[in-house]
N, C-alpha and C positions, 0 to 999 in steps of 0.2 A: 336657261334663257340664252338666246343667241342674238348677235347683232345682224345687220343686213348681209354680212359676208358669211354667216353661218358659224361664226366663232362665239364661244361662250363668253358672256359679259360678267365681270365680277367687280367688286368694289371693296376697298379696305378703309378702316378707320385709323387715322394717325393723329397723334398729339403734335402740337406745334409750339415750339419755344418762342419767347419774346423776340429773339433775333431771327426767327423764320426757319430755323433748322428743325428737323424732326425730333420728337420726343417719344421714345419707344414706350408703348402702352402694354405690350404683351411680350412674353418670352423671358428668358433669363436676363436680358439686358434692359428690361422695363424699368423706367424711373418711378419709384414709389413716392407717394404723396400722403400727407395727413388728410383727414376728412375735410379740413377747411381749404385744402389745395396747396399748402406749403410744401415745397419739394424736400424730400429726405435724401436725395442723391446730390452729391457735390457737382457731378456733371450737369445735372438739370439746373441747379442753382447758378452755375457758371454761365449758362445760356439765358439767364433771366427768368427761369421757371416756365411752366406750361401756361399758355394764355388761352388756348382754344383747341378744339378738335376739328378735323376735316375728314370728309368722305371723299376719297379719290377713286373715280370709276375708270375702267379701261377705255371708256368712250371719250375720255378727256375732261369730263365735268369734275369740278372740285367744288364741294358744298361745305361752307364753314358752319360750325356749330359751337355754341358757347359751352356745352357740357356733353359728357359721353352719352347719356341716355338720348338726348336730342340727335346726336350723330347716328346712333343705332336706328332711330326712327326714320331719319332722313335717308339712310342707306336702304332700308326696307322700301320706302316710298319710291326712291329712284330706281331700284331694281324692278319694282312692280310696274313702273312706267315703261321700262325696257320690254317687259313681258306683255304689255298691253292689258294688264290684269287689274287696273285701277278704275273702278266705276264710281262716279260721283253722282249722287242723287239729290235733287233739289225739289222743294215744294214751292211753287210760285202761285200767288193769288193775284190774278189780274182784274179782280172786281166781279168776275163772273163765277167765282168758285176756285178752289185750289186745283192746280195741275201739277202732276209729278213729272219731272224731266230727269232722265237718266242718260249719262254719257260715259262711255269708256274712254279713258285718257291714255295716250301713249306719248312718247317723246316727240313724235311728229305732229301731235294735235295742238 
């Protein structure tokens, strides 16, 4: 997928500490947590622990998410909007019978 200038658009998911600094979620520097979210890394605990995730897109959008699965879904949704590949279908009943309305959404719509 490309932006208006023809450059490829991408987004990353990052963890955010309580103090606002990044909390590594992948790689060898990743801060490990218990299933309940308690930090196992001293560095992470020193920053107040991870409080949220964010999706950061090359286009400048930052989308907060409370948990990683939501961040993954938000990233997919946002990138689909860049591609213009998100179609929303609604069924509306105006009293004369149901009508199906479909609209393809993009970031410009």
